[in-house]
Structures are given as structure tokens and as C-alpha cells.
N, C-alpha and C positions, 0 to 999 in steps of 0.2 A: 870401651867407653860405656857409661851408664847414664840413661835418661830416666829420671823419676818424675812423678807428678802427684801433687796434693791438690784436690779440688776443694778450696777453702770456702765453705759456706756459699757455694754458687747459688744464685737465685735462678732456678730453673723450675718454674711452677708445674710444668707438664711432665717432668721426669718421672719415669717408673723405677728409677734406681734407688730412690730413698723413700722410706716409709712416710717421712714428713711431707713429701711432695706428690705422692701417688694418689691422694684423695681419700685414702682409707682412714686417716686419722684427722686430718685438717680439711675442712670442707670448702674453703674459699681461698683465693689468692691472697686476700688481706690477712687471713689467719696464718697462712704459710709464711708471709713476709714478717708478721709479728713474731712468729716462732723463730724463724731463721735469724733475725737480727735482734732478738731479745738481748739487751745489754749484759745480763747475767750469763747467758749462754755464750756470747762472744768473748766475754772476759775469761771465762773458764777455758774455752778452747784455744784462745790466743795465748794465754799463759802456758798451757800445756805444750802447744806447738813451739813456742819460742824458748821455753825453759827446759824442755826435754827432747822433743822430736828433732828440732833443727840442730842443737848442739851435739846430739848423738850422731846425726848424719855427718856433721863436720868431722867428728873423730873417725867415723867409719870410712870417710872419703880420703883420708890421708894415704898418699901413694897410688891413688886411682884418679882417673878422669871422670868426674861426676858433674852433671848438671841436674838440679832439682827444680822443677817448675812449680810455682805456686799460682794456681788459677783462681781468680776471684772476680765477682761481678762489679760493674760500675756503680751499682746502688749500695755496695757495702759502705756503711757509715765511715766518714773520714777518719774518725779516731782510730779505727782498726786498720784502715789503709795505711795510715801514718806508721803504725807499729810494724806492719809488713815491710814498708819502704825502709825503715830503719834497719830491719833485719837484713834486707837486700844489700844495704851498704856495708853491714858488718861481715856478711858471709858472701864471698864472691861466687860460690857455686849455685846460689839461688837465682832463679830466673822468674821475675814477677810478670804475670800474664793477666792483665785486666781485660775483661770481656764484657760485651753488651749483655744486658739482662736477657735471660732465656737461652743463651749460648751454652752448650755442654762442655766445650773446650777439649773434646776428645782428640782433636786434630793437632793440638799444640806440640806434643812430642815429635811428630813427623816434621813439623815446621822447624823445630829447634835442631833436630839432627841434620836436616838438609842445610840449614844455615851454618852449621858448625864446621863444614869442610871435611868431616870425618868420612872415611871409607872403610868398609869391612864390617866385621861383626860388632854388634852392640846389644846391650840389655836394656829393656824398657820395663819399668816397674811402677807400681802404684802404692800410695801410702796415705792413710787418713790422718787428719791433723791431731787426733787423740790416740794415735798408736806410735810405737817406736821400733826402730831397727837396731839390732845389736852392733857394737863397735866392730865386730868381725864380719859383718854382713857381706861387704863387697869382697873381702878376702875369700869367703866361702863361694861367692857367685862367680868369681873371675875364671875358674877352670872351665866353666860352661860357655865362655865367650869364644867358641870355636866353630868353624864351618860345619862340622857334622851335626851340630845341635840346632842349627838355624831352622826355624819352622816349628820349634818345640817351646814349651814353657818349662821353667824350673820353679818348684815350690819348696819352701823350707818349712816343714810342718811343726817342728819342735820350737816351742816358745813358752812364755810366761804370761799368765793372766793375774791381774791384781786389781783390787778395788781402790779407786782414787776419789777422794772427796774434795779435790781442789787444792788440798794442802798435803795430806798424808796418803801414802800407799800402804796397803795392808793385804793380808790374806793371799800371799804369793802362792800360786799353784802352777805346776807344770802342765802344759797343754800340748796335745798332738793333734793338729787339725790340717789334714792335707788340703791343698788348694785354698787355704785361707787368703784373705785379701792383702795381708801385711807383707809387702815385698814380692808378691807374685810377679814373676819376671818373664816377659816374652823375649825369646832369643831371636834377634833380627839381624839383617845385614843391609847395607846401602852401597851401591856401586858408584862409579865415577860420574855417571849421568843422573844421579839422585834417585834411581829406582830402588824401592825398598821391598825386601822380602820379609814377611812377618807371619807368625802363626795366626790362624783364625781363632778369635776369642768369643766369649759369651759371659754369662754370669760366672763369677769367680769360682763358686762351688761346683760348677758344671763344666769347668774348663776341659777336663779330659774327654768330654763328649765332642769337642770341636777340634782338638789338637793333642798330640802326645804330650805327656807331662812327666818330667823327671822329679822324683821326690828325694830330698836329701835332708835327713833328720839327724845328722851327726852332731850338730851344734845347736845351741839355743840361738835363735835368730831374730826374735821379735818379742816385744812386750805389749800386750793388749790391755789398755786401761779401761776398766769397767766402771761406769757411773750412770746416774739416772738421767743424764742429758744426752746419751748417745742415741743414734737413730734406731738401733735394734731394740732399745728399751721401750719404744713406743708401742710394741705389741702387748705390753703388760698394762694392767689397770693402774691408774694413778694411785700412788701410795704403796703399791706392792713391789715396786722396782727393786729397792735394796734387798728385800727378802728373797726375791727370785734370783737376783745375782748371786747371793750367798749360797743358795741351794744348787745353782748351776755350777759354780766354781767348786763347790764342795765335793763334786763327783770326781774331780781330778786330784792326783796326789799332790801333797804340799811340796814346795821347793824348799829344801833345807841347806843347800850349798850356797852360803853367803858369798864366798869368794867368786863363784861363777856369776852370781847376780851383780856383784860390784864391778867385775871385769867387763861384762856385757853391757851394763846400764849404769855407768858411774854417776849420772845425775840423780838416779833413783836412790843409790846408796848414800849420796850426799844428803838427800832430803831425809832419809831415815835418821842420819846422824844429827840433824839439826834439832836441838831441843831434847835430845835423848839424855837420860840419866846414865852415868857411867860408874861402875863399881869395880874396884880391884879386889880380886878374890885370892888368887895365888895359892891354891891348895887342891888336893884331890877331892873328887866328888864325895867319896866316902858314903855315909848313910843319907846324904842329901844336903844340897845347898839351896836355901829357900829365900823367898821374897814375899812380902805381904804389903797390902795397902798402907800407906803412911797416913796417920791421923785418925783419931776416933770418929766413927760415924761417917767416914769418907765414902763416897759412892764408888762402886767398882768401875773398872775400865771396860769399855766396849771395843776399843781399838787398841791393839798392842802388838809391837814387833820387838822381839827379844833376840839379841845377837850374842852368841857365846864364843869366846876365844878359847880353844881347846888345844891340848898337846897330849899325845899318847904314843906309845911305842909300837902299837899294832892296831889294825882296824877293829872296830866293834860293830856288830850287826845291830840294825835299828831296834829289833825286839828286846835288846838288852840295855838300851840307854833311852831314858824317857824324861820329858818335861811334863810333870804332873800339874794339871790346871784345876784350881778350885773355882768352879763356875756356879753362880747362884741365879735364881729367878728374881722377878721384880719385887718379891716379898722378902728377899734375903735368904731363901731356903736353898739348900744344896740341890743342884740338878742331879737326879739319880742316874746311875750307870745305864739303866735300861732305856733311858730317854735319849733319843738321838739329838746331837747338837751339830749343826751344819759345819762341816770341815774338820771335825775332831774325831779322834778314835776313842773307843771306850774299851778298857781291858780289865780283867779280873786277876790282878797280880798284887798281892799285898793289899794295901789300902788305896791303890790308885784307881781313879775314876776316868774322867775325860782327860785326854793327853795328846801329845805329839810323840811318836816314836822316831828317834833320830839316829841316823848312821854317824859313826865317828871315823874319820880317816886316820891313817898312820901319820905321825908327825904333827906339825902345826896346822890348824884349820880353823875356819870360822863357820858356825852353824847359825841359821836363822829360823826362828819359830815365830810365825806371824799369824794373827787371827783377827777376825772381825766378827763379833758375836751378833746374833739375830736379836730383834727387838725383845726387850723384857729380860735379857740375860746379861750378866757382867762378870768380870774376873776379879776375885778377891786376893788371889795369890798364886804362886807357882813354886814348884820344887824340882830341881834338877837331880836326877837319881840314876845310879847304876844298878841294874837288876841282877848282876852276877859279879863275883869277886874281881874279874878282870876289868869290868866296866866301872867298878868303884875306884879303880886306880887312875882313871882319866884325870889329868890335871886341868882344872878350870882356872884360866888366867884372869879373864875379865868377863863381866856381864854388862850389856848395854840394853836399856829398856826405853823404847819410844812409845809412849802411851798417852791416853787422855786422862790419866790419873797418876799420882805419884806413888812409887813403891820404895820400900826400904828393906835391907837384909834382916832376916830373922833366922834363928837356929832351927834345925830340922825338927826338934821336939816341939818348939813353939808352932811350927806349921802344922804338925800332926794334931796338936791340940786345937788349932783353928779349924781344921777339917772336922774333928770330932764334935766341936761345940757349934758348928754351923748346923742349924736345924735341918732335919730330913724327915718328911712326913712318914708316919708309921706304915701306910700302905705302900709308899715308895721303897722303904727299907725291906718290906716283905717281898715286893716284886723283884728288887735287886737280888735278894737271897734266892728266889726261885730261878731267876735267869742265870745266876752264878752256878747253881747246882742242877741245872736242867739235865745234864748228862747223867748225873747220879740218880735223879728222879726217874729218868727214862729207863735206866737199867733195872731199878727196883720194880717199876711198874711192869716192865717186860717179863721179869722173873715171876711176878705174882699173877699177872693176867694173861700172859702170852703176848706175842708181838702185835697181832692185829688189834686186839682189845686195848692194849696199851696205847697204840697210835691213835685210836678213836678217842680214848679218854683224854689224852694230852691235847688233841686237836680242839676239844671242847673247853679246855681249861683257859687257854689264852684269851679268847673273847670274854670269858667270865671275869678274868682278872681286869681286863680293860673296862668292863662295865662297872665293876666295883670301884675302880679308880675314878671314873667319871662321877659316880654317885657321891663318893667321899669328898671330891674336890668342889662340889657345888654347895 
């Protein structure tokens, strides 16, 4: 048996568990109440919970005995109580738990397990209302419901992080976070006289200081939705949250296996497909299959998720298959290769700049390339390319584009011309050249000056290039 709990916007002014209620960001109880019950915040979180978190739990619970507690305070506005009550009627595994204001509700799982009549081992987990567990979560957890593991926790560190704006998911990244809060499970037991044995707990990221923790990262187990209304985002300055989230997630590798994403989180895959443009291609990649913005003078896309349906006789390594991305700044100038763009690679092969390097599986597969660009940058087009003869034989069946701008197919020569005619500042072209040829420059300098003198000279050049760039840009 599994007992889960979501503490749904509980009104606990003195709690140290949440940044919103620990007095570090909001100075009064009135401020805290206004923040917690802000209609826009509750609309966002309720929609996420009822459109993604709960339906995925329902799929994961098939074949398992699961009770999921939703704890909320009596002061929660009636509009949101009603939506939770309607969900409780639709999903029989939900247990609605209305509490007095100020109550933490930590004791509810013990109350529920004692009332259930269950004896033996059970798992007790937690889940925030803006996170999701994969459809295979309980299948993965079931082997640990055994007497030898009682008194331990099991953590499933492998998951997905994505930016969510209330409508679209984007920038899917693979994350490995031991002892994360998403589905962290205490392995407990209850006997015939209702005595419970459970591991000692503490802050989720310090769980292994209190009890043994099993780590199982064999499967993707959760999706963490990142948005500017989450509690963790309160540590950032107002207005900086989206940029900070982009740079944080950009440190993790991109998720490219769309089949894995769709299997684990079908509600997310369904959301990607809503409103997407679908293009039948039906040919090999060859020298490139390209797409560009539709319409003269159209603004570029900031948010784009591209799904490729591929077929190939053998696997292709990611360094040989690429989705080349034409990214421009706020003035329509091409972003140079030497300038980092959060979440994107930059390579010097042919005329490729910023890109996603994508692995191709043997047989039929679906690949996802998803990006969310930082402020002042946008996407004008993209080109799917094989960088070796075998990779050019990959069959591209269809392309789906979900973006905040419309795209249309163009031939590879047209895309190359678009790249060439997109302005690039002279100093950026010069710096790209220097970066591209830095190894050749290093070898020549070492041969002429000797290794130590060459290293000193090269160490002085980079700050000089940066100063020149700053001067020219003003």
C-alpha cells in the first residue's frame, strides 16, 4: 500500500518549511495570506495539480493500492475548495483533508493508514502540487515494500525539469537530484494493534543524516515544473526569476527521448501536441531539412518545442546529428558562436552555430528538441542536419513545432542564405574566428615564442578582446 500527501497551499504562518511563511520574504501574516491565496497563484497551481499531477497519479496507481491525501486549510477560498471536492468525486484514491488554519497536517498519513485496516509494509511519500510523478512510479517503488527495508527511505533521483508558463512546457532537461522531495518515500510498517514503525526524517535534502536512503535512478520518476510562482523562486530578486531558472536548468543535459517523455508524462506530451504545427517530410535528412519563420517581419520564437519522427537502420551518435538553431538578439543580429546561450551547445563544424546535438536510435524513434530563450533572444529558424554520410541517410518522417511563432519549411539553401544574410557584428565575426582557431593560434604562438611566453600572451589576449567588444557595443 502507498500513502501520499500533497499539502495544498496550507495556511501555516509560522512554518519554517516554506520561504513564503518563514518571515524572510513576507514580513506579516497579512502579507503571507495575500501571497498564499492570490487568485492568480491559486489558479495556476490548481490547474497544474488537477490537469497534470492528479491524472498522472491516477495512471500510476493502476494495479496498486494508493491513497493520496490532499491537505488544505479551512480558510482556502471556496472556489478552490470546490475544485478539490470535484476532483475527490472523480478520483476515488484522493483523500481530502481540511485542517484548521495553522495546522501542519503532518499526522494525516498515520491517521489514514490506521483507519485503512492495512497491516504490514507500506510506503509513505510526499508530492507538491506543482510536481508530477511518472506513470511507472509505483511499479518502481513496489519492490521496496518489503520487511528488510522498513526504517529506510527510497529516493528516485532521475527526473525531468521543465519550464512551465501555465500553458506550455519547454526546455526539458534531465536532472539527477538524490533525496529530492518528489516522491521521496518512507518505508514503514503497521501491525495489528496499529503500532507504526517508520524511519526518522528531516529536511528532504538531508534525509540520509537521519535514516538510511536507497537510491534508484534506473528510470525517470518525476517531472519538476519550474515557474516564477514556486516557493524556491522567492530567493531570487523580482524580475530575475525566469533568467535564473533558465541558467540553472541549462546546467543539466537536454532530454531528447520524446518517447520516454510521452510514456512517463502523457499529459505533458498531450499539451505539447495542442496547437503544434505538423509537417510531413518523408525523406532522408541529406544536406539539411530546414524551417524558418513564416511571414515577413515576423518576430522570432522565444519558446519552441520541436518533435522529430525518425527512422534509421542503425544508431547515430549525437555529435553526428544536429538541429542547427538560428538565434538572434533583440536587434535582429545573429548571436555569435563565442557567446553563450543558456541551454544550447555551440560547435564549430561547417556553418553551425548554436544547436542541439541529438542521438538517433535504431529503428523508429521520436526526438524532442525544446528550448526557452533568455530575454532579448529569439529563434528565426532551424535546420536538421547529418554531419556524416551515415547520419545524412536518417529518414525524417514528420516534424512537429509547438512555438509562440509560426514556422514553414524552406530548402537547405534558403536557410543557409538566411544565416548568411542575418547581420553579425564585425567584432563578433572576428571573435568567432579567434575562438574557432584558438588551437592553431596556440600552436603557432608556442612555436614562435616558446610555451611559457605563448601562454602569457594568450592569457592577456582574451580580456583585451572582451574590452574591445564592450567598447564597440556602446
